[in-house]
N, C-alpha and C positions, 0 to 999 in steps of 0.2 A: 448571265447577261442581265443588265439592269432593265427593269420594266419601265416603260415610258408611260407617264400618267397623262390622261386626256382631261383637260378642264379649261375653262375660260379664264382669261386674265382678270376680268372684272370681278371675279369671285373674291380675290385677295385685295385687301386694302393697302398693301405695301409689301416690301421684301421680307419683313419680319413675319408677316402673316403667312407668306409662302414657306418660309423656313419652318415655322411651327407645324404647318401641314405636312411637310416632308418628314419631320421628326416623328410626328404621330403615325404617319403612314408606314415608316420603316421601324417603328417601335424602338427609337433610340432614347438613350438617357439624356435628358436635357442638361443635367448637371455635369455630364462627362461625354460631350458630343464627339464622336469620331469624325474629325474635320475632313478627312479624305473622302469618306462616303458622302457626307453632307455636301461637299463642294461638287463632287461628280453629279449628284442628283440635281443640284441647283443649276449647274452649267448645262446639263442635258435638257432641262426644262426651258431655259432661256433659248437654247438653239432650236428647240421645237417651235417656239413662238416665231422665231425669225424665218424658219423654213416654210411656215404656213402664212407668211406675210402678215403677221399680227404686230401691232404697234406695242413696243416694249418701252415702258416709262424709264426715264433716266435713273430714277432711284433704284430700279431693279438692276440696271447695268452697273451702277456704282457699288451695290452690294456684291455683285459677281466679281468685280475687281478686288474688293476687300477680301472675299473668301479665297481667291486665287493667291493673293499676297500672303494670307495667313497660312495656306497650305505650303507655299514655297518656304516661308520662314521656319515652319515646323520641321522641314527636312534638313535644316542646318545642324551641325554638331552641337553648337551652343544656341539653344532656342529659348532664352529668357523672354525675348520680345514676343515669341509665339504664345507663351503661357499667359502673358499679360493681355494680348489681343484676344485670346480665347476666353479668358475670364470676363473681359469687357463684353464680348458678344453674348456669352451665357447670361450675364446680368441683364442685358437688354431684352433677351428672349424671355427670361423669367418675369421681368417687369411687364412686358407686353402681354404675356399670358395672363397675369393677374388682372390687368386692365380689361382684357376681353371677358374674363370670368365675371368681374364685377359689372361690366356693361350688360352681360347677358342676364344677371340677376335683376338689375334695375329695369331692363326691358320687360321682364316677366311681371314685375311689380306694377309697372305703369301701363301695361298693355301695348308696349312697343313705343319706339321713338318717332313714329311717322305721324303722330298727332300734332296738328297745328293749332295754335292758340292765338287769337287776335290780341292786339294791344288793348289794355283797359280803356274803357270809354269814360270820359269825365261826365258825371251826372250832377246837374244843378239841383241842390236840395233846398226846398222851401222851409226855412227855419221858423216860420210863423206858427205859433201854438193855436191849433184849431179845435181842440177838445172843448166840450161844454160840460160844466159842473153845476149842480144845484147850489143855490145861494147859501143854504145852511152849512154845506161842506166847505165852501169858500171862507165863510166867516170863522169856522173852526180852525182852518189852516192859518188864517190871519192872526187870530189870538195866540195860536201856538208859536208862530214866528215872533210876535211881539214879546211873548213870555221868554223865549230864548234870549232876546236882546236884553230884557230886564235882568236875567240871571247873570249876564256878563258884567253888569254894573256893580260897583262896590256897595256893600250894605250901608244903609243910612246910619247916622249917628244915634238915632233913637234905639237901634237894635242893641247898643251897648249900654243904654241908660240903666237897665236893671243890674248890670254887673258893676259898673263904676260907682253907682249911688250907694251900694251896700257898705255899711260901716264895719270896719275891721276892729274887733274887740281883742285886746291883748290879755294874756293870762296874768301878767304882773299887775294890771289894774284890778283884776278880779281878786287877786290875793289880798290886796289892800282892802277891797270891799268886804271880803269875808272876815278879815281880822277886825275891822271896825264893828261889824255886827256882834262879834264875840268879845268886845272890849269890856273890861271890869269883871271878867269871870262869868259872863253870861253863858247860858246853855240854850240853844235854839233847835227847833226841829230842822231836819235836813232839807225838807222841801221848801222851807221859807227862804232859803238862800236864793231860790230862783223866782221869787215873787216879783222882783223888779225887772226881770228879763224881758226885753222887748223884741228879741229876735233869736234865731237859732244860734247865731254867733255868741250872744250873751250866755245862753244855756251851756254851750260847749265850753266856753272859756271859764265859766264858773265851776263846772265839773272838774276841769283840768286843774284849776286853782286849788280845789279841795284835795285832789290827789297829791299835788305837790306839797301842801301843808302837812298832810298826814305822813308823807314820806320823810319830810324833814322833822317830824315829831313836834310840830308846833300846835297841832290840834289833834283831837281823838274823836272817834265816833263810837257811840254805844247804842245798844238796843234797849229801849225802855218802854214797857207796856205796848210792844208791837210797833214802836216808832223808832226811827234812827235819830239820835240826839248828837249834836255837834257842840264841842266846847274846847276851851284852851287846854293844852296838855301841860299842866304845871310840873308833872314829874319829868317831862322832857326838858323843861327849862332848868330844873335842878341838876339833872344829869349833864346838861350842857355846861353849867357853871363848874361842876366838879371836874369835868374833862378838861376845861380850860385851865383850872388850877394845877392839875397833874401835868399838863403839857408845859406850863410855865415853870 
């Protein structure tokens, strides 16, 4: 004999809640519900409400009609519709069960859903700056702000004067300068080549000119009495003329 359960209707939030209670009470498998047992339990509970003059919501009666139809269809030889209806009901029960579990977790995290919160109150904010600062700090802030503004401006033309005004000295001009000093077979001390230099560019260009002339064998350098002597390489000229005669 089926045991009649005694409980109040307001405990359940809907027919799915009542069905989940019956499934748990009878230890049924929610993924493979024995429809016959579940329908009998549900109808028996609805009849209990009516016999005790309890108001039964229309949604509970609608679910009862749905379960009776499902039980009737499942008794037919070909019950493809019954399988579809049963799968649909199982899916609704599983989804409702998950929602109840999540609601229970959220309720524990928030301390319950019975907390009431009022609407946010609009607060008028006074935007006037009321802090007081010493004068020396304010003047420091002022100059700091002015300095940032100056840094955003393009640099003045005077900043480039030192770069633009520098004279560019070519190596070729210094080659001519060195050869003139050595004209007519003169021999001069190496450091005297830089006596007329007026800038670092003159010194560098003169040094590169000497290297180029030595590489092309137009001048030679010799150590004499601890000093470096520079003179025209006459042997280089002779070798150059002989090479031209052989090539011709």
